[in-house]
C-alpha positions in Angstrom: 0.1 0.1 0.1 1.4 3.0 -1.0 0.8 5.8 1.8 2.6 6.7 4.7 0.9 6.5 8.0 0.3 9.5 10.1 -0.4 7.5 13.0 1.6 4.7 14.6 0.0 2.6 17.5 2.2 0.7 19.7 0.8 -2.3 21.5 3.0 -3.7 24.5 4.3 0.0 24.7 5.9 -0.3 28.2 7.6 -4.0 27.5 11.1 -4.6 27.3 11.4 -4.2 23.4 9.7 -0.9 23.6 12.1 0.5 26.2 15.3 -1.0 24.6 14.5 -0.7 21.2 11.4 1.0 19.8 11.2 4.1 21.5 15.1 5.0 21.1 14.6 3.8 17.3 11.7 6.2 16.9 13.4 8.7 18.7 16.2 8.6 16.5 14.5 8.8 13.2 12.7 11.9 14.7 16.3 13.6 15.6 16.9 12.8 11.8 13.9 14.1 10.3 13.0 11.0 8.8 9.7 10.7 10.1 7.0 13.4 9.4 6.3 16.1 11.7 2.8 15.1 11.9 3.4 11.6 12.8 1.6 10.9 16.1 2.7 7.9 18.3 0.0 6.4 20.6 1.4 3.9 23.0 -1.0 1.1 24.6 -0.6 -1.5 27.4 -1.8 -2.7 30.6 0.1 0.0 32.7 -1.8 2.5 34.2 -0.1 5.5 32.7 -1.6 9.0 30.8 0.2 10.9 28.5 2.4 12.6 31.0 3.5 9.8 33.2 3.9 7.8 29.8 6.1 10.4 28.5 8.5 10.6 31.5 8.7 6.5 31.2 9.7 7.0 27.8 12.4 9.8 28.9 13.7 7.2 31.3 14.1 4.9 28.6 15.9 7.0 26.2 18.0 8.2 28.8 19.4 4.6 29.3 18.9 3.1 25.9 19.8 6.1 23.9 22.5 8.3 26.2 24.1 10.1 23.1 21.0 11.6 21.5 20.2 15.4 21.7 18.3 16.3 24.6 16.4 18.7 22.3 15.6 15.7 20.4 14.3 13.8 23.3 11.8 16.7 24.0 10.5 17.1 20.5 9.9 13.2 20.3 8.1 13.1 23.6 5.4 15.7 22.2 4.7 13.2 19.8 3.5 10.4 22.3 0.3 9.8 23.8 -1.0 7.0 26.0 -4.4 4.7 26.4 -4.0 2.1 29.0 -5.6 -1.1 27.3 -6.2 -4.9 28.1 -6.6 -6.5 25.1 -9.3 -9.0 26.2 -12.0 -6.0 26.9 -13.5 -5.3 23.8 -14.7 -1.8 25.3 -11.0 -0.7 26.0 -10.8 -0.3 21.9 -13.6 1.7 21.7 -11.9 4.3 24.1 -8.6 3.8 22.0 -10.8 4.6 18.7 -11.9 7.8 20.2 -8.3 8.6 21.5 -7.0 7.9 17.9 -9.5 10.0 16.1 -9.3 10.0 12.1 -7.0 7.7 10.2 -8.0 8.6 7.0 -4.5 9.4 6.1 -3.2 6.0 7.4 -2.2 4.2 10.4 0.4 1.6 11.1 0.0 -1.0 14.1 3.0 -2.7 15.8 2.2 -5.4 17.9 4.7 -6.3 20.4 2.8 -8.4 22.7 2.3 -12.3 23.5 1.0 -14.0 20.5 -1.8 -15.2 22.7 -2.9 -11.9 22.6 -2.7 -11.2 18.5 -6.4 -12.8 17.8 -8.1 -10.6 20.7 -6.3 -7.6 19.8 -7.0 -7.9 16.0 -10.7 -8.6 16.8 -11.0 -5.6 18.9 -9.2 -3.3 16.4 -12.1 -4.7 13.7 -14.7 -4.1 16.1 -13.3 -0.5 16.9 -13.2 0.6 13.1 -9.4 0.2 13.4 -8.6 -2.1 10.6 -9.6 -0.2 7.4 -7.7 0.0 4.0 -5.1 2.2 5.2 -4.2 0.2 8.3 -1.0 -2.0 8.0 0.3 -4.1 10.9 3.8 -5.4 12.2 3.6 -8.5 13.9 6.8 -9.1 16.4 8.0 -12.6 16.6 7.4 -15.3 17.9 4.7 -16.3 15.4 3.6 -19.3 16.8 5.5 -22.5 18.3 4.9 -24.9 15.1 3.2 -24.7 11.6 -0.2 -25.3 12.9 -0.1 -22.4 15.6 1.7 -20.2 13.0 -1.3 -21.0 10.6 -3.4 -20.1 13.4 -2.2 -16.6 13.8 -1.8 -15.9 10.0 -5.5 -16.9 9.3 -6.6 -14.5 12.0 -4.4 -11.9 11.1 -5.3 -12.4 7.1 -8.9 -12.7 8.0 -9.0 -8.7 8.7 -5.7 -7.5 7.0 -4.6 -8.4 3.0 -0.8 -10.0 2.9 0.3 -6.5 1.4 -0.8 -4.8 4.8 1.2 -7.3 7.1 4.5 -7.2 8.0 5.7 -9.9 9.9 9.0 -8.8 11.7 12.4 -10.5 11.6 14.7 -7.9 13.3 17.9 -9.5 11.8 16.5 -8.2 8.3 16.9 -4.8 9.4 20.8 -5.2 10.4 23.0 -3.2 8.0 25.2 -6.3 7.1 22.1 -8.6 6.5 21.2 -6.1 3.8 24.6 -5.9 2.6 24.6 -9.2 1.4 22.4 -8.3 -1.3 24.8 -5.9 -2.4 27.6 -8.1 -2.1 26.4 -10.8 -4.0 24.3 -8.8 -6.8 26.5 -5.6 -7.1 29.8 -7.3 -7.5 30.5 -8.9 -10.7 33.4 -11.3 -9.0 31.1 -13.1 -6.3 28.1 -14.3 -8.6 30.1 -16.5 -11.0 31.7 -18.4 -8.2 28.4 -18.5 -5.8 27.6 -22.1 -6.4 28.6 -25.7 -5.6 31.4 -25.8 -8.4 33.4 -23.3 -6.3 32.1 -23.1 -2.6 32.7 -26.4 -0.4 30.5 -25.2 2.7 28.8 -22.6 4.2 28.7 -22.0 8.1 26.0 -19.8 9.8 26.9 -19.1 13.9 24.8 -17.0 16.2 26.6 -17.3 19.3 25.5 -15.6 22.6 27.4 -14.9 26.0 24.5 -14.4 28.0 22.0 -17.2 29.5 18.1 -16.7 30.4 18.2 -13.1 31.6 14.5 -12.0 31.7 13.4 -14.7 29.0 12.8 -17.8 31.1 9.1 -18.2 30.7 9.4 -17.8 26.9 12.7 -19.6 26.2 12.1 -22.9 28.1 8.9 -23.5 25.8 10.9 -22.6 22.7 14.3 -23.5 23.0 17.2 -22.6 20.7 15.6 -24.4 17.7 12.4 -22.2 17.9 14.2 -19.2 19.1 16.9 -18.7 16.8 16.9 -21.3 13.6 13.3 -20.9 12.8 13.8 -17.2 11.9 16.8 -15.6 12.2 19.1 -18.6 11.0 17.0 -19.6 8.2 16.5 -15.9 6.9 20.1 -15.7 6.7 20.3 -19.0 5.0 17.7 -17.6 2.4 19.6 -14.6 1.3 23.0 -16.6 1.0 21.4 -19.1 -1.1 18.8 -17.2 -3.0 18.6 -16.9 -6.9 19.3 -13.4 -8.3 15.9 -11.9 -8.2 14.7 -9.8 -11.4 14.9 -6.4 -9.5 15.1 -4.9 -5.9 11.4 -5.3 -4.5 9.6 -7.4 -2.1 7.7 -9.4 -4.3 10.8 -10.1 -6.2 13.3 -11.0 -3.3 10.8 -12.9 -1.3 9.9 -15.1 -4.3 13.6 -16.3 -4.6 13.9 -16.7 -0.6 10.7 -19.0 -0.2 12.4 -21.1 -3.1 15.2 -21.6 -1.2 13.6 -22.7 2.0 11.0 -25.2 0.2 14.5 -26.6 -1.1 15.8 -27.6 2.4 16.2 -31.4 2.7 14.5 -33.2 5.9 17.3 -33.4 8.3 18.1 -36.8 9.9 18.7 -36.7 13.8 22.1 -37.6 13.0 22.9 -34.7 11.4 21.8 -32.5 14.3 23.5 -31.8 17.7 21.7 -30.3 20.9 23.1 -29.2 24.1 22.4 -27.3 27.3 24.7 -25.5 28.9 26.2 -26.4 32.4 27.8 -24.2 35.2 31.0 -22.7 33.8 32.7 -19.2 33.3 32.0 -16.5 30.7 34.9 -13.7 30.8 36.5 -15.0 34.1 33.1 -14.8 35.9 31.2 -18.0 37.2 27.9 -18.5 35.7 25.2 -21.2 36.8 24.0 -23.9 34.5 20.5 -23.6 32.7 18.6 -25.6 35.1 20.2 -23.8 38.2 19.0 -20.5 36.3 15.9 -21.9 35.6 14.9 -23.2 38.8 13.9 -26.9 37.8 15.1 -29.6 35.7 14.7 -29.2 31.8 15.3 -30.7 28.5 15.2 -27.6 26.6 18.1 -27.2 24.1 20.1 -24.2 24.4 22.5 -25.1 21.5 21.8 -26.6 18.3 24.0 -27.5 15.4 22.6 -28.7 12.3 23.9 -29.7 8.9 21.7 -28.7 6.0 21.6 -29.4 2.6 19.6 -27.5 -0.4 18.2 -29.7 -2.9 18.3 -27.5 -6.1 20.9 -27.1 -9.0 23.0 -24.1 -7.5 23.7 -25.9 -4.2 23.7 -29.8 -4.4 25.9 -31.4 -2.4 27.3 -28.3 -0.6 26.5 -28.5 3.2 25.4 -25.6 5.1 26.3 -25.8 8.9 24.2 -23.9 11.3 25.1 -23.3 14.8 23.7 -21.2 17.8 23.9 -21.5 21.3 23.7 -19.5 24.8 26.8 -18.9 27.1 29.5 -19.2 24.4 32.6 -17.9 24.8 31.8 -14.7 22.9 29.1 -13.1 21.1 29.2 -13.4 17.6 27.0 -13.7 14.5 28.7 -14.4 11.3 28.4 -16.2 7.8 31.3 -17.7 6.4 31.7 -18.9 2.6 34.5 -21.7 2.2 35.8 -21.9 -1.2 36.8 -25.1 -2.7 40.9 -25.3 -3.3 42.3 -24.4 -6.6 42.0 -27.4 -8.9 46.1 -27.3 -9.4 48.5 -25.6 -7.6 51.5 -24.8 -9.5 53.5 -23.8 -6.6 53.4 -27.5 -4.9 56.6 -28.6 -6.6 58.0 -25.8 -4.9 57.1 -26.6 -1.4 54.4 -24.1 -0.9 50.7 -24.9 0.1 47.7 -22.8 -1.4 44.9 -22.7 1.5 41.5 -22.2 0.0 39.9 -18.6 0.0 37.5 -17.7 2.7 35.2 -15.1 2.7 33.8 -14.0 6.2 30.7 -11.8 6.8 30.5 -10.4 10.7 27.0 -9.1 11.5 27.3 -8.6 15.1 29.0 -7.1 17.3 31.3 -5.7 14.9 30.3 -5.3 10.9 32.8 -6.6 8.6 33.4 -8.3 5.6 36.7 -10.3 5.2 38.1 -12.1 2.5 41.3 -14.5 2.7 43.4 -14.4 -0.1 46.8 -16.3 -0.9 50.0 -14.1 -1.3 53.6 -14.7 -1.5 55.6 -14.0 2.0 58.1 -11.6 0.9 61.9 -12.5 1.2 64.5 -14.7 -0.8 63.9 -18.4 -0.3 66.6 -20.6 -1.9 64.2 -23.6 -1.0 61.0 -22.3 -2.6 58.3 -19.8 -2.2 56.3 -19.2 0.7 52.6 -18.6 0.8 50.5 -17.2 3.6 46.6 -16.2 3.3 46.1 -12.5 3.9 42.6 -11.0 4.8 41.6 -7.9 3.1 39.2 -6.4 5.7 36.4 -4.0 5.3 35.4 -2.5 8.5 31.9 -1.1 7.9 32.6 1.5 10.5 35.7 2.6 8.8 34.5 2.5 5.5 31.2 4.5 6.1 32.5 6.7 9.2 30.1 9.3 8.3 26.7 7.7 8.6 25.9 6.5 12.3 25.4 3.3 13.4 21.7 2.4 13.5 19.5 0.3 15.3 17.9 -2.6 13.3 14.2 -1.6 14.4 15.0 2.0 12.9 14.7 0.6 9.4 11.8 -1.7 10.1 9.9 0.8 11.7 10.2 3.6 9.0 9.6 0.8 6.7 6.3 0.0 8.5 5.5 3.6 8.4 5.9 3.8 4.8 4.8 0.8 3.2 7.9 -1.0 2.4 7.7 -4.7 2.7 11.1 -6.0 1.0 12.6 -6.3 4.7 9.7 -8.4 6.4 8.7 -11.8 6.1 6.0 -13.2 3.9 3.4 -16.0 5.1 4.7 -18.6 2.8 8.1 -18.3 3.8 7.4 -18.5 7.6 5.3 -21.7 6.9 8.2 -23.4 4.8 10.6 -22.3 7.8 8.1 -24.0 10.2 7.6 -27.2 8.0 11.5 -27.7 8.0 11.6 -27.1 12.1 8.9 -29.3 12.8 10.2 -32.2 11.0 13.6 -31.9 12.8 11.7 -32.0 16.3 9.6 -34.6 15.4 13.0 -36.6 14.5 14.2 -35.5 18.1 11.2 -37.3 19.5 11.1 -40.3 17.5 14.9 -41.0 18.5 14.5 -39.8 21.9 17.3 -37.1 21.5 17.9 -35.1 24.3 20.7 -32.0 25.0 24.0 -32.9 26.0 25.6 -31.1 28.9 28.3 -28.5 27.7 30.1 -26.2 30.1 29.2 -22.5 29.9 32.0 -20.4 28.0 32.9 -23.6 25.7 31.6 -23.8 22.1 28.9 -26.6 22.9 29.0 -30.0 23.0 32.1 -31.9 21.5 29.7 -33.6 18.8 29.4 -30.4 17.4 32.8 -30.3 16.3 32.7 -34.0 15.0 29.6 -32.8 12.9 31.9 -30.8 10.8 35.2 -32.8 11.1 33.7 -35.8 9.7 33.4 -33.8 6.3 36.9 -32.8 6.6 35.7 -29.0 7.7 36.1 -27.1 11.2 34.1 -24.3 13.1 35.3 -20.9 12.2 36.2 -20.1 15.7 
């Protein structure tokens, strides 16, 4: 829909995500004049605030999570904010909300940052209050269900009221600059795309490692686990961007058409090609940390680590393993993609005692955003016995290469696109359902074979079986 909303309605406006990400992102957009001066932001939650007390609440969040912003920017931004107490299970609250919002003839964007169990009553309340017209679009924060069936229930409820072109399913990884840069790296540089296939790439690794444990997410995480929390959304979206065919053009339909082809080409994974783990007590950065069960307060079989050897059954990637790995309480925090190229078919230097190492492309997504290409080069010097070669990295640190533009929160891009109606960085229904189909098959295999998580020490890279998963193929994790 090609309209720019002049109302933004935030559900869950007092929650952790709003404090850490949404309010700081919106304030930064305001400071850079990227949102229209007339955009009103209405927060709703069960908390008993009025406009002034919510503005005070927002100021505290901005002081904490956006400390470098201009104080004048905060004052101007707070002037946009209004607040309406709302319980999504009370239909009459939506009538009061509609009165507060007023006319939506110019367009409204809605962001649902609530528990998925509240999606259906919230959408029903919005519809009954007349807040779901043709000039209203809705953003849905993950998780979108816990299985294919529950995801379909949510999608049916939303699509009953909103057409697909007005539904914005959020995966915040797609808002990260380096993730978006994957498309530029592949399709704006002629040297990569001819090599981006099974003939030249040996394997691909995708790692999302966290040093944190449960923090404040115990209730959600213990019912989800690493496979649902990380692999189903973030990791599969990264895989799709790495493996997709070149789209005809840069628009939402073309890009998402190619991504869903990748997701549907994923081969069903045998349990032997997966490793699950759960962290035991250990140390992170020299500080002792408890095990998962101790942190949770009771015994649990929820996995906090998963490694998968995946394959795509299509022409471009046949026979190329995609190694996926994610876990909590890892030695370091990092998200990266590793493209391991094949060795040269014949080394002219072997007869002179030199060994050529295959090229490798490492795309760092967080905490640092960088691109590193490892190339072979001659070591300077005079050697009677032959020639010495060594891998030399070509580094592009995004902060250095683009020192002018300030670093953005991923939600800035996503909120701006929601307000303006750009769907390219949002996930389509068929993508979500293809992801859940693959994930559900893995979980069914675990259940059938009685596969439970192996313990690993906090501060390690997971169970030793994860190392064997790659080394059986002669590969190693990029640690």
